[in-house]
C-alpha positions in Angstrom: -10.1 5.1 28.8 -9.6 1.8 26.9 -5.8 1.9 27.7 -6.5 2.5 31.4 -8.8 -0.6 31.6 -6.2 -2.7 29.8 -3.6 -1.5 32.3 -5.8 -2.4 35.3 -6.6 -5.8 33.8 -2.9 -6.5 33.3 -2.1 -5.4 36.9 -4.8 -7.6 38.2 -3.5 -10.6 36.4 0.1 -10.0 37.7 -1.2 -9.7 41.2 -3.2 -13.0 40.9 -0.3 -14.9 39.4 2.3 -13.5 41.9 3.8 -15.9 44.4 2.7 -15.5 48.1 5.4 -15.4 50.8 5.1 -16.6 54.4 7.6 -16.8 57.3 8.0 -19.9 59.4 10.3 -20.9 62.3 11.6 -24.5 62.4 12.5 -25.4 66.0 14.1 -28.8 65.2 15.9 -30.3 62.2 13.3 -30.7 59.5 13.1 -32.5 56.2 11.5 -30.8 53.3 11.8 -32.0 49.7 14.4 -34.6 50.7 16.6 -31.9 52.2 17.2 -31.5 56.0 17.0 -27.9 57.2 18.5 -26.7 60.5 16.4 -25.0 63.1 15.8 -21.3 62.3 13.7 -18.8 60.5 12.7 -19.4 56.9 10.7 -17.7 54.2 8.3 -19.9 52.2 7.3 -18.7 48.7 4.3 -20.5 47.2 3.6 -20.4 43.4 1.1 -22.8 42.0 2.0 -26.2 43.4 5.6 -25.4 44.3 7.1 -24.1 47.5 10.5 -22.6 47.8 11.9 -22.5 51.3 14.7 -20.1 51.8 16.9 -19.4 54.9 20.4 -18.1 54.8 22.2 -20.0 52.0 19.7 -22.8 52.0 17.1 -23.0 49.2 14.8 -26.0 49.0 12.0 -26.5 46.4 9.2 -29.0 47.1 5.8 -29.9 45.8 3.0 -28.5 47.8 -0.8 -28.4 47.8 -2.6 -25.3 49.2 -5.7 -26.2 51.2 -8.2 -24.3 53.3 -9.0 -25.3 56.8 -12.4 -24.9 58.5 -11.3 -22.0 60.7 -8.5 -19.6 61.1 -5.3 -20.8 62.7 -4.3 -18.7 65.7 -0.6 -19.1 65.1 1.7 -20.6 62.4 2.5 -24.2 63.2 4.4 -27.0 61.5 3.1 -30.6 61.5 5.5 -33.5 61.1 5.6 -37.2 60.3 8.5 -39.1 61.9 9.8 -41.7 59.5 13.3 -43.2 59.4 14.2 -41.1 62.4 13.7 -37.9 60.6 11.1 -35.2 61.1 9.4 -34.7 57.7 7.3 -31.6 57.3 3.8 -32.7 56.4 2.1 -29.4 56.5 2.5 -25.8 57.6 -0.6 -24.0 59.0 -0.4 -20.3 58.5 -1.3 -18.2 61.5 -4.1 -15.6 61.0 -5.4 -17.4 57.9 -7.3 -20.7 57.2 -4.6 -21.7 54.8 -2.4 -24.8 55.1 0.5 -25.9 52.9 0.5 -29.7 52.5 3.8 -31.2 51.4 4.3 -34.3 49.3 6.6 -36.8 51.0 
């Protein structure tokens, strides 16, 4: 019985520390972590305070802060700041959750 409890505790820790993955579509050229990404579908993996954005051969890593909004977002959306003529991703609001990923620029 003791081994079984240790096994469940280990599994629970692995699940808690695992990265979360989300999908996002960028409809315009977008800057993340100093890299410009073309429009398209991307996978965003979040682990602690790092986001890894993957799409095709592109892999970008950026600092991110995970925050909770006051209510659930109806769909995934991307908010930008426009500086230097570039669209820099400020945050990604994840549809069906109250979670938003806030990027450091």
